[in-house]
C-alpha positions as CSV (number, residue, x, y, z in Angstrom):
1,M,5.8,-10.8,2.7
2,T,3.3,-13.0,1.0
3,K,1.6,-12.3,-2.3
4,E,-1.7,-13.1,-0.7
5,N,-1.3,-10.3,1.9
6,E,-0.2,-7.9,-0.8
7,D,-3.2,-8.8,-3.0
8,R,-5.5,-8.3,0.0
9,F,-3.9,-4.9,0.8
10,I,-4.3,-3.7,-2.8
11,T,-7.9,-4.8,-3.1
12,L,-8.8,-3.2,0.2
13,S,-6.9,0.0,-0.7
14,L,-8.6,0.3,-4.0
15,A,-12.0,-0.7,-2.8
16,F,-13.6,2.1,-4.7
17,E,-12.1,1.0,-8.0
18,V,-12.0,-2.8,-7.9
19,Y,-14.9,-5.2,-7.9
20,G,-15.1,-8.9,-8.5
21,R,-14.4,-12.3,-6.9
22,E,-11.7,-10.8,-4.7
23,T,-14.0,-8.3,-3.1
24,E,-16.7,-10.9,-2.6
25,E,-14.2,-13.0,-0.7
26,L,-13.1,-10.0,1.4
27,K,-16.8,-9.3,2.2
28,N,-17.2,-12.9,3.3
29,E,-14.1,-12.7,5.5
30,G,-15.3,-9.5,7.2
31,Y,-12.9,-7.0,5.6
32,M,-15.5,-5.2,3.5
33,I,-19.2,-4.5,4.0
34,S,-20.0,-3.8,0.4
35,F,-18.3,-2.9,-2.9
36,C,-16.8,0.3,-1.7
37,C,-17.0,0.2,2.1
38,V,-14.0,-1.3,4.1
39,T,-14.9,-2.5,7.6
40,P,-12.8,-1.7,10.8
41,K,-11.2,-5.1,10.3
42,G,-10.2,-4.0,6.7
43,E,-8.9,-0.7,7.9
44,E,-6.9,-2.5,10.6
45,F,-5.4,-4.8,8.0
46,I,-4.4,-1.8,5.7
47,N,-2.9,0.1,8.6
48,K,-0.9,-2.9,9.9
49,Y,0.3,-3.7,6.4
50,I,1.6,-0.2,5.9
51,E,3.2,-0.1,9.4
52,D,4.9,-3.4,8.8
53,H,6.5,-2.2,5.5
54,K,6.9,1.6,5.6
55,H,10.3,1.7,7.3
56,A,11.7,-0.9,4.8
57,V,10.3,1.3,2.0
58,L,11.8,4.4,3.5
59,D,15.2,2.8,4.0
60,S,15.2,1.4,0.4
61,M,14.2,4.9,-0.9
62,R,17.2,6.4,0.9
63,K,19.5,3.7,-0.5
64,N,18.1,3.8,-4.0
65,H,17.8,7.6,-4.3
66,C,14.0,7.5,-4.4
67,S,13.6,5.2,-7.4
68,L,10.3,3.5,-6.7
69,C,11.0,0.8,-9.3
70,E,14.2,-0.2,-7.6
71,V,12.4,-0.1,-4.2
72,Q,9.7,-2.4,-5.6
73,E,12.3,-4.8,-7.0
74,E,14.5,-4.8,-3.8
75,L,11.5,-5.4,-1.5
76,N,9.9,-7.9,-3.9
77,F,6.5,-6.2,-4.1
78,Q,4.4,-7.6,-6.9
79,N,2.3,-4.5,-7.5
80,Y,3.6,-1.0,-8.1
81,L,0.5,0.4,-6.3
82,T,1.7,-1.2,-3.1
83,I,4.6,1.1,-3.1
84,V,2.4,4.1,-4.0
85,K,0.0,3.5,-1.2
86,I,2.8,3.1,1.3
87,C,4.5,6.3,0.0
88,D,1.2,8.1,0.4
89,R,1.1,7.2,4.0
90,L,4.8,8.2,4.4
91,C,3.8,11.6,3.0
92,E,1.0,11.9,5.6
93,D,3.5,10.9,8.3
94,G,5.9,13.7,7.1
95,Y,8.7,11.5,5.8
96,L,8.2,12.1,2.1
97,V,6.7,14.8,-0.2
98,N,4.8,14.1,-3.4
99,S,6.0,16.3,-6.2
100,G,3.1,15.2,-8.4
101,G,1.9,11.9,-9.7
102,Y,4.2,9.1,-8.5
103,D,7.2,11.4,-7.8
104,Y,8.0,10.9,-4.1
105,R,11.0,12.6,-2.5
106,L,12.5,12.4,0.9
107,K,11.5,15.3,3.0
108,D,14.5,17.6,3.8
């Protein structure tokens, strides 16, 4: 996993909340149309990033008893929101449940 890809993932995932040089670069590279609109290329990058990492996150959560901080450290993610976004998708996919805030639990 490269920090550059993680940074791109976070910026695209938070497109409604982040604006600056990073979003301008992503617009120029075709990942965003404007400040808050991700292109199909951007959506594809987000989805691929999650697919590439979600099973490792799930395995680490099983091993670390759902401690997101330990998962972040074990998998060497630089940004806590990376784990949160992946866990959100794992909830959508039926692997996890969100008990509120950033409290994710393995689904029984």
